[in-house]
C-alpha positions as CSV (number, residue, x, y, z in Angstrom):
1,X,-16.0,11.8,16.0
2,X,-16.9,8.4,14.5
3,X,-14.2,5.9,14.0
4,X,-13.5,2.1,13.6
5,X,-11.7,0.6,16.6
6,X,-9.7,-2.6,16.3
7,X,-9.1,-4.7,19.4
8,X,-8.0,-8.3,19.4
9,X,-9.0,-8.8,15.8
10,X,-12.5,-7.3,16.3
11,X,-13.7,-4.1,14.7
12,X,-16.4,-1.9,16.1
13,X,-17.8,1.6,15.4
14,X,-17.2,4.0,18.2
15,X,-17.5,7.6,19.1
16,X,-14.1,9.0,20.3
17,X,-12.2,12.2,20.6
18,X,-10.9,14.2,17.7
19,X,-7.1,13.5,17.6
20,X,-5.6,16.9,18.1
21,X,-1.9,16.8,18.6
22,X,0.2,19.9,19.5
23,X,2.2,21.1,16.5
24,X,0.4,18.9,14.0
25,X,-2.3,19.4,11.3
26,X,-5.8,18.1,11.7
27,X,-7.2,16.5,8.5
28,X,-10.8,15.7,7.8
29,X,-10.7,12.3,6.0
30,X,-12.6,12.3,2.7
31,X,-11.8,8.7,1.7
32,X,-9.8,5.9,3.2
33,X,-8.7,2.7,1.5
34,X,-8.8,-0.8,3.0
35,X,-5.5,-2.6,2.1
36,X,-4.1,-6.1,2.6
37,X,-2.3,-4.9,5.8
38,X,-5.6,-3.9,7.4
39,X,-7.0,-7.3,6.5
40,X,-4.0,-9.1,8.0
41,X,-4.2,-6.9,11.2
42,X,-7.7,-8.4,11.9
43,X,-5.9,-11.8,11.9
44,X,-3.2,-10.7,14.4
45,X,-0.5,-9.0,12.3
46,X,1.2,-6.1,14.2
47,X,-0.8,-6.8,17.4
48,X,-2.4,-3.4,17.1
49,X,-5.2,-1.9,19.2
50,X,-6.7,1.4,18.1
51,X,-8.1,3.1,14.9
52,X,-6.6,1.3,11.8
53,X,-6.2,2.6,8.3
54,X,-3.3,4.4,6.6
55,X,-4.4,5.1,3.0
56,X,-6.3,8.4,2.8
57,X,-7.1,11.7,1.1
58,X,-8.6,14.6,3.1
59,X,-8.7,18.3,3.7
60,X,-6.6,20.2,6.3
61,X,-9.0,21.9,8.8
62,X,-6.6,22.9,11.5
63,X,-2.9,23.7,11.5
64,X,-0.3,25.3,13.8
65,X,0.6,28.9,13.1
66,X,3.8,28.1,11.3
67,X,1.9,25.8,8.9
68,X,-1.3,27.7,8.3
69,X,-0.6,27.6,4.5
70,X,-1.9,24.1,4.6
71,X,-5.4,25.1,5.7
72,X,-8.1,24.1,3.3
73,X,-5.7,22.1,1.1
74,X,-6.5,18.6,-0.1
75,X,-3.7,16.3,1.0
76,X,-2.4,12.8,1.3
77,X,0.2,11.8,3.9
78,X,3.3,9.7,4.7
79,X,2.4,7.1,7.2
80,X,5.6,7.0,9.2
81,X,6.3,9.6,12.0
82,X,9.9,9.4,13.2
83,X,11.5,10.9,16.4
84,X,13.6,13.3,14.3
85,X,16.8,12.8,16.3
86,X,18.0,9.3,15.7
87,X,20.4,8.1,13.0
88,X,17.7,6.8,10.6
89,X,15.8,10.1,10.9
90,X,19.1,12.0,10.2
91,X,19.5,9.9,7.1
92,X,15.9,10.8,6.0
93,X,14.8,7.2,6.7
94,X,12.1,7.8,9.3
95,X,10.4,4.6,8.3
96,X,13.3,2.8,10.1
97,X,13.3,5.0,13.2
98,X,13.2,2.7,16.2
99,X,10.7,5.0,18.0
100,X,8.6,5.6,14.9
101,X,4.8,5.7,15.0
102,X,3.0,4.3,12.0
103,X,-0.4,5.6,11.0
104,X,-3.0,3.0,11.9
105,X,-0.4,0.3,12.4
106,X,1.9,1.2,15.3
107,X,1.4,3.6,18.3
108,X,-0.8,6.1,16.4
109,X,-4.5,6.1,15.4
110,X,-5.2,5.8,11.7
111,X,-7.6,7.0,9.0
112,X,-10.7,4.9,9.5
113,X,-12.2,7.9,11.2
114,X,-13.6,11.3,10.5
115,X,-10.3,13.0,11.4
116,X,-6.6,12.1,11.5
117,X,-3.6,14.1,12.8
118,X,-0.2,14.3,11.1
119,X,2.8,16.6,11.1
120,X,2.9,19.0,8.2
121,X,6.2,17.4,7.1
122,X,4.2,14.3,6.3
123,X,1.7,16.0,4.1
124,X,1.7,16.2,0.3
125,X,-0.7,18.4,-1.7
126,X,-3.0,16.7,-4.2
127,X,-3.1,18.1,-7.7
128,X,-6.4,19.7,-8.6
129,X,-6.7,17.4,-11.6
130,X,-6.6,14.3,-9.4
131,X,-10.0,13.2,-7.9
132,X,-10.3,11.7,-4.4
133,X,-11.0,8.2,-5.7
134,X,-7.6,8.2,-7.4
135,X,-5.7,10.2,-4.8
136,X,-6.5,7.7,-2.1
137,X,-4.2,5.3,-3.9
138,X,-1.2,7.5,-3.4
139,X,0.3,5.5,-0.5
140,X,0.1,2.1,-2.2
141,X,1.4,3.5,-5.5
142,X,4.3,5.1,-3.5
143,X,5.1,1.7,-2.0
144,X,5.3,0.4,-5.6
145,X,7.6,3.3,-6.5
146,X,9.9,2.2,-3.7
147,X,10.8,-0.8,-5.9
148,X,12.3,1.5,-8.5
149,X,14.5,3.1,-5.8
150,X,15.8,-0.3,-4.7
151,X,16.3,-2.3,-7.9
152,X,17.7,-1.2,-11.2
153,X,15.1,-2.1,-13.8
154,X,16.1,-1.3,-17.4
155,X,14.2,-1.8,-20.6
156,X,15.8,-5.2,-21.3
157,X,14.7,-6.7,-17.9
158,X,12.1,-9.4,-17.6
159,X,9.9,-8.8,-14.6
160,X,7.2,-10.8,-13.0
161,X,4.7,-9.5,-10.5
162,X,3.3,-12.4,-8.6
163,X,-0.2,-11.8,-7.3
164,X,-3.2,-10.3,-9.0
165,X,-4.7,-8.4,-6.1
166,X,-4.9,-4.6,-5.6
167,X,-1.2,-4.1,-5.1
168,X,-0.3,-6.5,-8.0
169,X,-2.4,-4.5,-10.4
170,X,-0.8,-1.2,-9.2
171,X,2.8,-2.5,-9.2
172,X,2.5,-3.9,-12.7
173,X,1.5,-0.5,-14.0
174,X,4.3,1.3,-12.1
175,X,7.0,-1.2,-13.2
176,X,5.7,-1.0,-16.8
177,X,6.8,2.7,-16.9
178,X,10.4,1.5,-17.0
179,X,10.0,0.0,-20.5
180,X,10.8,-3.4,-19.1
181,X,8.9,-6.5,-20.1
182,X,6.5,-6.9,-17.1
183,X,4.1,-9.8,-16.7
184,X,1.4,-10.2,-14.0
185,X,1.0,-13.7,-12.8
186,X,-2.2,-14.4,-10.9
187,X,-4.8,-17.0,-9.9
188,X,-8.0,-15.2,-10.6
189,X,-9.2,-14.9,-14.2
190,X,-11.5,-11.9,-13.4
191,X,-8.6,-9.9,-12.1
192,X,-6.3,-10.9,-14.9
193,X,-9.1,-9.7,-17.3
194,X,-8.9,-6.3,-15.5
195,X,-5.2,-6.2,-16.0
196,X,-5.5,-6.9,-19.7
197,X,-8.1,-4.2,-20.0
198,X,-5.5,-1.9,-18.5
199,X,-3.1,-2.9,-21.3
200,X,-1.0,-5.2,-19.1
201,X,0.4,-8.6,-19.9
202,X,-1.4,-10.9,-17.5
203,X,-1.2,-14.7,-17.3
204,X,-2.2,-17.5,-15.0
205,X,0.4,-18.1,-12.3
206,X,2.4,-21.3,-12.8
207,X,1.4,-24.3,-10.7
208,X,5.0,-25.6,-10.6
209,X,8.5,-24.0,-10.8
210,X,9.2,-22.5,-14.2
211,X,11.7,-24.0,-16.7
212,X,15.0,-22.1,-16.5
213,X,14.4,-20.5,-19.9
214,X,11.1,-19.0,-18.7
215,X,12.4,-17.6,-15.4
216,X,12.5,-13.9,-14.8
217,X,15.3,-11.5,-13.8
218,X,13.1,-9.9,-11.2
219,X,10.1,-11.2,-9.3
220,X,8.0,-8.9,-7.2
221,X,6.1,-11.0,-4.6
222,X,2.6,-9.6,-3.9
223,X,0.6,-12.7,-3.3
224,X,-0.5,-11.7,0.2
225,X,0.2,-15.3,1.3
226,X,2.8,-16.7,3.6
227,X,4.0,-19.1,0.9
228,X,4.7,-16.2,-1.5
229,X,8.4,-16.4,-1.2
230,X,8.4,-20.1,-2.1
231,X,6.3,-19.3,-5.2
232,X,8.7,-16.5,-6.2
233,X,11.7,-18.8,-6.0
234,X,10.0,-20.9,-8.6
235,X,9.9,-18.0,-11.0
236,X,13.3,-16.3,-10.6
237,X,16.4,-17.1,-12.6
238,X,19.8,-17.8,-10.9
239,X,21.3,-14.6,-9.7
240,X,18.0,-12.9,-10.1
241,X,16.2,-10.7,-7.6
242,X,13.0,-11.2,-5.5
243,X,11.3,-8.1,-4.1
244,X,9.2,-9.0,-1.1
245,X,6.1,-6.9,-0.5
246,X,3.7,-9.2,1.4
247,X,3.2,-8.6,5.1
248,X,1.3,-11.8,6.0
249,X,0.5,-13.0,9.5
250,X,2.3,-16.3,9.9
251,X,4.8,-17.9,7.5
252,X,5.1,-21.6,6.6
253,X,8.4,-23.4,6.6
254,X,10.7,-22.6,3.7
255,X,13.6,-24.5,2.2
256,X,16.4,-21.9,1.9
257,X,19.0,-23.8,0.0
258,X,17.7,-22.7,-3.4
259,X,18.4,-19.1,-2.4
260,X,22.0,-20.0,-1.7
261,X,22.6,-22.4,-4.6
262,X,21.0,-20.0,-7.2
263,X,22.6,-16.9,-5.5
264,X,19.2,-15.1,-5.4
265,X,19.0,-11.6,-4.0
266,X,16.0,-11.0,-1.8
267,X,15.0,-7.4,-1.2
268,X,12.4,-6.4,1.5
269,X,10.3,-3.4,0.3
270,X,7.8,-1.3,2.2
271,X,6.9,2.4,2.1
272,X,7.9,4.7,-0.7
273,X,8.0,8.2,-2.1
274,X,4.8,10.2,-2.5
275,X,5.8,12.8,-5.2
276,X,6.4,10.3,-8.0
277,X,3.3,8.4,-7.0
278,X,1.2,11.5,-7.3
279,X,2.8,12.2,-10.7
280,X,2.0,8.7,-12.0
281,X,-1.6,9.0,-10.8
282,X,-2.1,12.5,-12.2
283,X,-0.6,11.6,-15.6
284,X,-2.9,8.5,-15.8
285,X,0.2,6.3,-16.1
286,X,-1.4,4.4,-13.2
287,X,-5.1,3.9,-13.5
288,X,-7.2,3.0,-10.5
289,X,-10.9,3.2,-11.4
290,X,-11.1,-0.5,-12.6
291,X,-9.6,-1.6,-9.2
292,X,-12.3,0.0,-7.0
293,X,-15.0,-2.5,-6.1
294,X,-17.2,-0.3,-3.8
295,X,-17.3,2.7,-1.5
296,X,-19.0,2.2,1.9
297,X,-20.0,4.6,4.7
298,X,-18.2,3.9,8.0
299,X,-21.3,2.3,9.6
300,X,-21.3,-0.4,7.0
301,X,-17.7,-1.5,7.9
302,X,-18.6,-5.2,8.2
303,X,-19.9,-5.2,4.6
304,X,-16.9,-3.2,3.5
305,X,-14.3,-5.6,5.0
306,X,-16.2,-8.7,3.7
307,X,-16.1,-7.1,0.2
308,X,-12.4,-6.3,0.6
309,X,-11.7,-9.9,1.8
310,X,-12.9,-11.3,-1.5
311,X,-12.5,-8.5,-3.9
312,X,-10.0,-5.8,-4.9
313,X,-10.1,-2.2,-3.5
314,X,-12.8,-1.1,-1.1
315,X,-13.0,2.5,0.1
316,X,-14.5,3.9,3.3
317,X,-16.2,7.3,3.5
318,X,-15.8,8.3,7.2
319,X,-17.9,11.4,6.9
320,X,-20.8,9.8,5.1
321,X,-22.1,11.0,1.7
322,X,-21.5,14.6,0.8
323,X,-24.6,16.8,0.5
């Protein structure tokens, strides 16, 4: 099969073996999304060698006998594969298993390939009403839904999403479903215009810390930059909460005394639940079409990554155009 191979920050198109694993399902990848983590991995984040990519939608082509009901079904998949025996796995927290494999990030080949292998327990069926170009967003939307599991956000909360990239646009839509006042703060007028077209409150990010009266109860940091936490501290009220989503390679020095003095709660947030993400996408509560810049075949990966570096969402079509 054709796949993209990442080694020491360099991507290349290779022919490699189809990843058949005993007891798992084999999925033909229809579309895969390039996300910020993939871009940071080219710069050294996670020190990964192999096939990157973890956002996908595809069709199950092979399955073990006990899971043959998955054959032919269109699916998305959780990216964490736990050992199944440790304490985190017993608590249904496989994303914190010490021996976990992470699709396209740690110890397992990912989705920038014609095929990917996953356990049936990681798969989620895609509703017939949801097309591939929306379904491929399930994993990042699930990561946004994780915030709702970690932080109580009521209708009277004031929430800022810091960063107007692909995840910022998704998170703002997800958080707006709570009825809270949610504001997207960004640096790119073109992206803020997309947010406004989606019906969101979108404003330029402040150049200096906000006045206390303008600060937010909750700030979700999605800048994609190492200095994102420092920026978030300038927007959160005393005893407020910062949710950290950025996984940037390298972090500049940070003065931590404001965290202590203002008693700020900092929450790390990563992967999230797929079922509510699929519900939000299927109900059109989260819209993705304005976020997609382009779709590229796998052989045009250099153009795809260049577009993703400067734009919003770029999708890869590993199998080439459908006939």
